[in-house]
Steps between C-alpha positions, in 0.01 A plus 500: 500500500827316438533313174457124544817299449353310203390823332843649563685207343263501202565868442877460527516202267249618241645852478864394529553788742564495874411804712537331837689211659379152395688354797333634812547423870184651645391201715150568368260223401316491168232248412583366154198270456249318717699333780835626364700781661846654468698682768771713338823474695858385455413242387125487438276244665219351289210346693219267391192443716377137518255293704787374717676829558744714306769413250790746509769529236814623680521674835689818402826596672593513868440875519155488342339170603308650793371796297387264223300299754341817638374591153389144432298482820298802394380285208472153656571354843507129415813300576768457236458136407774474237807716438674455166851636458562608142874472578742537789604863479469659841256767383262211423550267797629734773155627602381150587608548861215752530257238368633250754467752784142582401408131485641444846319801642171390340558137599475393138700228334805615310436510127606223269807643324569387143811567295740347252748244628795733423372768735633353829843469339486870415423596859781277623737677261384836633575387853849390393564838332315714753746790513568501128132529409450788740805679361392471138145611576630801691714586198229435241207669671671754724820592317688425820863391529569178686661691787171680570356176633760489774465177693128469435526264203499199727255622767160483331448193282433553132235228518283639781435289807151354486490467119261215428652194340339315215273216612419377148767482229448420133722437197356609164119530514268469798120505497310562820182669621391708795134554583386423147768709329735304276868589478750387239854580611780507240873505565687761298863597454566868449595753763548199729521121477214453750225707342130411498227648285143388562200461272157533663247386236195600704614862497683481164787648694876459513710582805829575323740583785810673363482356149355840406605810697403808294869557429753338274528141631725465803718253315847651529553629853880546528523411869274197505485137394424362153179590320338311211369720217392234250320297766342825616362558151374142486302549820332807353402299193353231724289769667387617157357153429229554764180699452615753758296815556665627819880508536644595839876547546667540839642841404318754288141521389256217427391472137154413367383378160622194313637678193671769705666241727615288206645804325709595805623145557586453133712815490692417819554137392616588150733772635674247725511238223655745255759610753604139565513427128717804429745432784535128431541564127785742575656248739483235228693733268782534755416845634623603843268632768627851433416461129150382584423774753612755240292358215181337635211723599126495556278707271477838680129524416434191712679660793246784492208264563340552844592146611849470343677811617855430631442666836601206718709256296621576148588321174878533539489312829279231343751461214775440754284247682426315175876479441548360851223246447631368169870576520627527856666785688803569276424780253733385221778755562825306566635748755178469699544126555763550771522879540746701704387634835311827456748703703800365309343569161379844609846600620653413163235695309529803726878512445448484124244781528740725685375434851177447691386867484530499120296180481230640727479828310472314171216296646320818604550648153353191333206494739428865422486398134250224582748216447415334830610147415861600436496761776398244761779264394755776543374637830484150649862449395595830661335405830647148487849648450453762774229369735568764768494804267201712605513719190476191278203375698328835470528475121391136507192584707400778262546281192290215638224733612490650151491154350220398735291791376553389139381142558145371472501171693478488876772234507756719324399804702540314829843357419636830370363690800663245728834563326455874545428454868806278544710791377307754705592304808864474390505878444355564847162616370157418638298248306184651362345181370171515315410202709188320397317249714708188461336227298593138528489386141774245449 
């Protein structure tokens, strides 16, 4: 018999060891308590049974909404009365079209849809940057170059047609009830500016959304908009002030037990707080971004915890995002304020190095020695100086694939694989992308 999700999370946390994936996309339903169920997907859907119908937290993504409903209907067939969006990422709202289609087929009313007032603005921004968001997700989750999308970036909308709009907006805190179940919705800044976490006192339960993801907090994504690490930590401390016994994130495993939940939240919150303190302190001393990235780090022991591993985002990216939040986009290097065009600079460097082939070979030599940061600078210069040189692109592809293998976070792996595939195309090679199912995290 399969281990229950709550037993699995308890074992992972209490032992400090992980022997299976905490983030699962099985589309299977687990009952967490009386009248409380979880369907594991991308993202999860948490469901509460009430006297007036079901409360659903999130709808999963466009590719999984229908499968989530199939699993849910094996547990309960009542209508979804209220749908609460934890935030506006497409893997949380994109499956709502399946809920709408089911309601129409069953001749039920559409659910009341609750979300923070910033959420509609997010979806409007997605619609304005439709192609861009599809490009960066293809790069991040599939390792694909932009050219691999062909003309498809504008064909299928990033915000799926039929996505349910919010019918009830709130600002900071909203209290409501459905069928005798009380809900206390809290606005939070963190991964997004439109996040909602919900306290359900009757069940001593928190629906946490993406404020806890069983990975290092997604607070530094290099391709995405601003994140808010200190506010993120504050929201976790607000959750700790409840008498929570069941904690259910939208990615990863649910957690049971008050002390266990508080311990996890305390460690994540304090890690973010310390990172902000260290970066801002260095900024106050006049350090450049390069100085800070080279000197500030997270205790490696923390990064071994089952719920803080840097397998999606990573501390270096968060450091850069903290700099952007408090200091702007300029990194403090004078030449970077108004830099030369890449191709012009690369041509000068290649001439100093004795030509493009010498630069490319040096890059390969450094990569073989594990010095990937310098190697990637040099090979990019070589390809910028000689963009049609197939032999340079062959070296560039090999370097970026080697660097991908040496990285831990999915974000770094995806971007480096995309670079490798750009050069594979330029060298006339077939792209052998380790393409994963595209997610729509923003």
